[in-house]
C-alpha positions in Angstrom: 0.0 0.0 0.0 3.0 2.2 0.3 5.7 2.3 -2.3 9.2 3.7 -1.6 11.8 4.8 -4.0 15.3 5.8 -3.0 17.6 8.0 -5.0 20.7 10.1 -4.6 23.3 7.4 -4.1 26.6 7.5 -5.8 30.4 7.5 -5.5 32.0 10.2 -3.4 35.5 10.7 -1.8 36.0 10.5 1.9 34.9 13.8 3.5 32.3 14.5 0.8 28.6 14.7 1.0 25.6 13.1 -0.5 21.9 13.6 0.0 19.6 10.6 -0.3 15.9 10.9 -1.0 13.0 8.5 -0.5 9.8 9.3 -2.2 6.7 7.6 -0.8 3.6 7.0 -2.8 0.4 5.1 -2.4 -1.3 5.2 1.0 1.1 7.8 2.4 -1.4 9.0 5.0 -0.9 5.7 6.9 2.8 6.4 7.5 3.8 6.7 11.2 7.5 6.7 10.8 10.2 6.4 8.3 13.8 5.2 8.5 17.1 4.8 6.7 18.9 1.5 7.0 22.1 0.4 5.4 23.6 -3.0 4.6 26.9 -4.3 3.4 27.6 -7.8 2.2 27.8 -10.3 4.9 26.3 -8.0 7.6 22.9 -7.5 8.9 20.8 -4.5 7.8 21.4 -1.8 10.3 19.3 1.2 11.4 20.9 4.5 10.5 18.2 6.9 11.4 14.5 7.1 12.1 11.9 9.8 12.3 8.4 10.0 13.7 6.5 11.2 10.6 4.0 13.4 12.6 6.2 14.8 15.4 9.6 15.0 13.6 11.3 13.3 16.5 14.5 11.6 15.3 16.9 8.9 16.3 20.5 8.4 14.9 22.8 5.6 15.3 26.0 6.4 17.1 28.0 5.9 14.0 26.4 8.7 12.1 25.5 11.2 14.8 26.9 14.6 14.0 27.5 13.7 10.4 24.1 12.7 9.1 20.8 14.7 9.2 17.4 13.2 8.6 14.5 15.4 7.5 11.1 15.0 5.9 8.8 17.0 3.6 5.4 16.0 4.5 3.8 17.8 1.5 6.0 15.9 -0.9 5.9 12.6 1.0 9.6 12.5 0.9 12.3 11.6 3.4 15.8 12.8 3.1 19.2 11.9 4.5 21.9 14.5 4.3 25.2 12.7 4.7 28.3 14.9 5.5 31.9 14.0 6.1 31.4 10.6 4.6 33.8 7.9 5.5 34.7 4.7 3.7 32.8 2.8 6.4 29.6 4.4 5.3 29.8 2.4 2.0 26.7 0.4 1.9 23.3 0.0 0.2 21.0 2.4 1.9 17.3 1.4 2.2 14.3 3.5 3.0 11.6 1.9 5.3 8.1 3.1 6.4 6.1 1.9 9.3 2.3 2.2 9.3 1.4 0.4 12.6 3.9 1.0 15.4 7.1 2.8 16.0 9.1 -0.5 15.9 7.4 -2.0 12.8 8.9 -1.5 9.3 6.2 -2.6 6.9 7.5 -1.3 3.6 11.0 -1.1 2.1 12.5 0.6 -0.9 14.7 -1.0 -3.4 18.0 0.5 -2.1 20.5 2.9 -3.4 24.2 2.3 -3.4 26.6 4.7 -1.6 30.3 4.2 -2.1 32.9 6.3 -0.4 36.4 6.1 -1.5 39.5 6.8 0.5 
């Protein structure tokens, strides 16, 4: 009922910046929260940041605090992740997720966008 499409990934040198976008469509009125996750081969998908869609309250993983900023445009049904001072360890496939039931439930996922940070 909710479709998510990520964009904005690419190749960047260490210290550079990227902005990821996640455009939601479908039953967007049901969205309670949205999140960014990332995953590298051989590792579990890890939460990067999460935002309460209505209140704007945010959570960031320790690894990105101070470097990444999550925001939303409710009118455009779009989630953003501004990534600054990127490090090689940030290299991953980044996924957008949306929850429609509870804060802890990720009900819909995007296809992912690749972020590669070179040293």
